[in-house]
Each structure stands twice: as C-alpha cells, then as structure tokens.
N, C-alpha and C positions, 0 to 999 in steps of 0.2 A: 209329799213335795219336790223332793229334790230333783226326782228324776224327771218331771215337769219344769223344771227350773232348768236339767238340765238340756230337757226336749226342743225348749224354746232358746238357747242358746246356739242348741246347733241348727234350728230352721232361718235364724241370724245370720249365724255365719253361712249356711251355704247361699243361703237370699245374695250374703253379700259378693259372696264370690263367683256366683251366678253373675249378677250388676257387673261385678269386674269385666269377669270374661267378656259379655255379649258387648258394654262399653269398651272394652280397652285391647282387647288381645282379639278377639273373633273378626276377622275379615267381612267385610261387608260384599264384595270382589273375590273373585277367582287371581285376582294379578297383584304379583310382586312391584313394587314401585320402583323396577330398575331405570336406573336416573335415563338412560337414551330413551324411555317411553315414557317416563312420569312427568310428561308436556310435550304439549305442540310442538312439531318442528317449529320454528321463531317464524314471523313474521317475511315472505317473499314479495319485493317489489317487482317490478315488469320491469326484464332485461333490456338494456338499450338494444332499438332496431327492432321491439317487437312492441304489439300494440295491446297485449292482453298475456296473462297469463295459463289462459283458457285451454281447452284440449283443442278445441276447435281451432284457434289462431295458432299451433301448432302444426294442425293438419295442412294448413295452407301449402307447406313445404314437406310436411312428415306426414306426405299422402298416404302412403301403406302402413305404415307403424298406426297414424290414427284410426283407420277402419280397423285394424285388428284390436288393437284397444277397446274399443268400444264395441266388439261382441265380448270380451274379457268378464273375467269376476271381478279383478280390479276395480271396473267403470260401474261393475255395479254392488261395488264396497258397502255403499251407506243406502243404498232402493233395494237392495237385495229382498225379500218377504222374509227369509231367515232370519236376516240379521234383526229388520226391524219389530220383528216379532220378536224374539228374543230379547231387544234391547228393551223394549215398551214393557217385559216381564221382567226386566231388571232397573226401572223403573227410569230408564234414559239419562244410565250414570254417564259421568262424563268421559272420564278413564277408557269406555271404549272406541269415543272418537278418536283415538290419538292413533290409532291403526285403519280405522274404516273412513275418516276423513283426515290425513294425519296435518296437513297443514291450518296453521291458524288462524291463513287466511278463509278456513272453511270453517270456524268454531264461534258459537254464538257468544262462548263463554272465554276469559282469561284465568287461568290458572295461578294467582299471585302466591298460596300457602299452601301448605300437605301437612298439618302439623302430627308431627308422629307419624307422617306416612301414611294417616287413617282417611280413604277416598272420600269418605263420606264427611268431613271433615273439612275440607279443601274450602278456603278462600278464592270464589270466585267476583269476577266481574264484567260487565258487559263490553262483547271486543267491539271497538267502533269500527275496524276492517275485514267484520263479519261480509261475506259474501255468502246469501242462504242460495244464490242459484250455483255457486263454485261449488259448494256442501255435496251437490247431488251428481258432482262426475267421481266421488270415490278416491277413490286411488288415481292420482291424475296425475298429467306428465311429470310438473313439476315438484312431484312429492316428492318422486327419486332423483331430476335433473335439475333443478333449480338450485341456487344456493350463492345467495350477497350478488346477486345482483348477474349473475355469471351460467352457461348452460353446463353441465358435468357430462363427460362420456367418456367412451371405452376408445377413441383415437385419439392419436397425439398430434396428426396433421389436417384437423377441421380446418374446411374454411366456410365460416357463414355470415349472415347479415349483425348477426348480435354477437355477443364475448362469448367465447368458447374455454374450455380446459380439460384438459385430457385426467383422469380417477381413476389408477389400478384398481379401486374397489368395484371399477364395472363386469372385471373381470375374474370374478371369486364370490364365491355363493355368503359371503359377509354381506354384501347387496340386502339380502334376504331376511338376516340376525333381528332386526329393531320389532319387526311383528310377526316374525314366525318361531319366534323362542321366547313365550310367556313364562315367564317364574312366578314360583312359588310364593309366598306371602306365610305369617304367622298362622298357627292352627291348620298349615295344611299339608297333607304327608304324602307324596306319590312320587314314581321315580319319572321325572320330568315333567314337564307343565301341561297343563290342559291343551294346548296349540302347540305344540311343542317339536314340528317338525323339523326346524333346524337343529336342534339338539339333536334329534334320531341322526340324523343324514352326519354329523362332529362326530358321534360314540360310532360309526361306522368308517371306523379306520380304511377299511380298503378300498373307499369309496376313493379317500385322498389320496391313497399311494397310486393310484389309475388315472389320477388326472379328472375325475367327473366333479361337478358343480350342479348345482339348483336347475341352472339354463340349462343346462343340457337337456333336460326333460321338458321342462318349463317356460324354454325361449327357445326354440328349434334353433338352429344355422341356416340361411339362407346365404345364398351370392343377389344381391341389388344395391342400387341407390337408397342412401340412407335417406335422402331428399332428394325431389326436384333437380336435376343436371346435376347432381353429384356423383362422382367417378362409381363405378362398380365395386363393391368390395363385402368379405365375407363380416355380415354382420346378425342381427336375431331376429326372431319374429316374436310382436310382443302380444302374445297366446296367455301366456298361465294358466294354462287348461289345467285341472287339477280334481279335487273331489266331487263337486258338481257336477261331472262333465262324464256320460257312459264309455265314450270311447278312451278319455281316460285310464279308466279302469280296466277297462277291456287290455288293455296293453301293458299295465302294468300287473296282473294274473297270469298263471298258466294255469290251466285246469287238467286233470289224465283221471280217467277213470279205469279202473282193471275190475272186471267181473269174473267171479268162479264158479262153476265150472266155465268154460266160455262156451259149451256149448249141451245147454241144463235140459235134465229132460222130464218127465210130468213124475211130482214127489221128492226134487231134488232141494235140500238147501241149495241157495242162490247168497252166494256174499256177493258185494258191491262196494268198493274203495274209491272214495273218489278223492285225489290228493292235492290238495291248495300251495300254490306257488308265489310267492314272493319273486316274480322272477325279473320285472321292471321299475323296481322303483328303490331308492336311495333310501329308502325311510322305511319307518315299519307299518305293514296294513294290517287296518285303517288309520289312517292320520289324520292329525287336526281336532276338531272339536271330538270330546271324549262319547258323543250320541251315537257317531259316526259305525257300522259296524255291519259287516257281512254275516248272512245265514246262507246252511248248506243245509239243502232240502232234501230227501230220498222220497218217492210217493210211488204205489201201485195201484191203478186202477186194473178194473173189471171193463168186460167187454160193452157195458152200458153207461162208462165213464165216471164210476160210481168210485171213491177212495176207500182200499181199505185196508190201508195202510198208511201212516204217513211217520217222518222224525225231521226234526230237525236241532242241529245246530248253530253256534251261536260265537262268531269270532271279533271280541273288541275288546273294551276297556268300562270296569264296571269302580263309581268312582261314590262314593257315600258322599254327600256334602253339608248334612246335619247330624249332629250340631259342631263337628268339626270334618273340613274337607280331607277324606282317607282314600288312596285309593286300593279298593278291596280284590280286585285281580285284572289282570291284563294278559291274554292269551293271544296279542295280534303277532302276525308275522315279521321279523326283519328281513331287511335283503337277503335275499337268496334262499331263504331258511321255506321249506317246508310243512306241510303236517298233514294225516291222512283222517280222512274221516268212513265210517264203516256201517253200512244196513246191509243186513240178513232178511231173507220172506224165504219161506216155505212155498214152492208152487202146486196147485193141486193135482193129484193124483189121477185126478180124469181128465187133463191136459185142456184145460178150460185158459181159453185167451186170455192176459195176464200184462199191463203195458208199464216199464217201467220209469216213471221219470225223476233224472235228475237235475238241479237247480242250485246255481247259486249267486242272490241275492246282495246289491250293496243298497245300503242303509243312512240318510244322512240323519236321522231320527227314528224312532217307535213308533208303534203305530200310536198307541197314548199320549206321547208328546204332541205326537203331530197335532190330534183331533186336540188337547187341552191346546195350544195356539190357536187352533182354527173357533174354540168357542170364548177363549177369553183376552188374547192380544191380536187378535186383527189379521191370522193367515190367512190365507184364501184356500178353500178345499183343492184345489187343481193344481195346486201348487206340487211339481215334482218332490218325492222326499225316498225315492226308493226304485229302484228301476234293475232287471235282470240284467246281468253280466253272462253268466252261460247258464243253456237250458237243453238238453236232448230228452226226447222219449221214445222208446224204442220198446219194440214185442221181446217179450221175453222167454224169445224161443228162437233156434237158428245158432248161427256165429254172431254173439256178443257182440266180440270183439271190434268187428267191421263194422260197429254204429256207431262207435266212443270215439271222439276227438278233442282235441283239445287246443285254446283259445289263440295262443302264440304256440307255432308249433317250433319244437328247442327251439325256447324262449330263453333266454339269460341276459337280462338287463334291457330287453330288447329296444327300449327307447333311446337307450344312451350310448355315443358314440363318442371315445374321447377323440381331442383334438382340438382347434380354438377354442377358448374360455374367456 
C-alpha cells in the first residue's frame, strides 16, 4: 500500500505544481509588461488652436501627410483584418491595444492596477473619455505628436496656429521603440521578442555607425512644405510601408540564380543555386510577427504543364507556444547576410522539353493558420496572406544564364541612404 500512498502524494504534488505554473508563472500573452507600454499613452487634451485630435482635423493643414497616413498600416492598426482575427483568438486581451490604439482616448477601459504584472488579472474600469470612432484610427497623428497640449515634431523653428515644441527624438529610431520592441515575460525563452524589429536594428551595430535609422526606409525623405503655406524643407513621408507591402519586400531582398552547366545537354544533371540576400533591410528578414516567413521553391514541368519535381525550403522563425514559449529555430537573414538554396534535376536523355520554375514567396501566415482564422475568428477568405516577390520560368535548354535576373541589381541596402535623420 506504500507505493499507492506515494503515488497519490506524487500526483497531488504534480497537480499542485501544474496549478501554480499555469496560474502564477505561465503568461497568458506573449508580452512582457515593459513600463513604457504596460499602460496606454495618457489621455491627451486637444491643443489650443485645434478643434479635434482626429487625423482629419490635422489634415486640414497637413494635407499631404494626412493622405499618406490614410494609406498606411498605422492607420489600419486597429481595423486590419489580421489583427482583428488574432485579437479575437486572444479573447480581446487589453494589452494589444497599447500598440494598436495607443492613446488612452482610444481605449474603452482604464487599467488601474496589474497585480504581479499578470495581464489577465489587471484591474479595469470604464474609460469616461473613450471615443469609439477615434479608436478606428489606430496609430493616429496624436499618438506620436501630441503630449500635454503641445504638438511635438522634428523642427526647431515651426510656426503654427497651435503650440509646438522641437523634440530630437523625432530624428532617431527611438521613436519606434515603444511598439516595435516587444519583450518577453516569465516562461518565455527566445532571442529577442516576437515583434522585436527595433531590437534587431539595435543589434546591427554597423547600421548606427553609418547613421541609418528606421525612418530611412519606412519614412522616405521628401522636399515639401509640412503644412499648407509653410516653407519648403526636407521632411519625411508618413507611409510606414513594411511587411504587408509587396513592393517593400521586393526592395528588401536580392535574388540571384546560378545554373550549372550553363548550357545543359540531354541527360545532364542540372544544379540550380538560388541565393537570397537581405540587401535592403536594417533588421532581420522576415521580421515582426513570428508567423511571417519566406518559401524558396523550385519546380520542373513537362510540355503539358505537369509538375514532375518540386522542392520547397522555408526561412523564418519557429516558436513553441505551449506549455512554455520556446524558440525552436530561427534561420532568418540578418542585414546583408545571404543564404544559398540548391536544387538538382537530371534532364531526360531523349531531349524532352522541361521548364524550370524558381520562386520566392513571402507569407504573412501559413495556409493552416489562414484557414483557422477564417473558420473560427472572422478573417475573410480574400485577405491576401502571401505574395510572390520573385519568379522565373525558363526552358532547361540553351544559355540558361541569360534567362535569370535579380530583384535589385547590385543591391546593398537599396532603400537606405544616409543623410538627414
């Protein structure tokens, strides 16, 4: 009977430890509560001289900037269908709003206390200043530019019908830190947070040495008046193109393909090497949400279009989410890093026609994840979740080298030019 008693004691201890782990240790969300985003940006009043904090009001004078913002993923940070589906999956946990609708004015509840930094135990109360229409604006103008009744910006000599103040932070990457440097909490084991683009940039020491900042790529420089009637000067476009934009992804990568032998004959074994280069990003590729990944694909078709052979490689990040958050593998490309992917195929001896297809695709999520969000969490089937950034189809005959090109010829940080920050 002693063994039975010991077994029962063991089960009780195991059950107790399991209970303590899931109630006191394991986080319910992936975010560690770093002080600068554990709470929303405090409530902001409308500065003197303005009629509203809403972007449309800013657009009366800052017309071009307002038009750019409306096309940006910042403007869609709350309404983006992928965010809405994932947020529904996560039971609308409040902490996500601190980046997707960062102003207290935009949030339905106030977080009064977070016992032991446990997100699920936060003490909340209704926010009397909540504006549901304003919430729809996502990362809106005031989230970056309004503090304590003053409009902050990158110019020291601004003249405007509202209070202004120069803040040097607007010429640094620190402006992006709050929401693009998610850190881990307890029972989380990985190199850098799951949305740690800023951390990846900071780790690239050579970027800072050369004066590059996030804005170089994501807010391109432009000569224009910041507001109607203002002086023409060098400012920045408010576009923030990134991981949802096919053209931005194409600018970030360089693809080269080499084939041996260069002029294959029937019966030859052809060796194809595709080199993928992070030639235009100051952070890892892909970055941001861990679901994002590249596939590098090779296929051979016959004259009827039938696929005879297919090979696919994946570049991204693999994270185990249960029972702890653990990074299993990360083979993403650091800035200016490259990786070769090879494929071999033996040509038929009878000289039958064969076509080689090389393709690089960027995925916001896997097909399985996409279908799951459609079936359970309201994502619509026509939401684009992957796109092709490179593709060549060439006959496996003749001079193959002449058929292959590259996405950005001689690209080395193609979108980045040091200068004003």
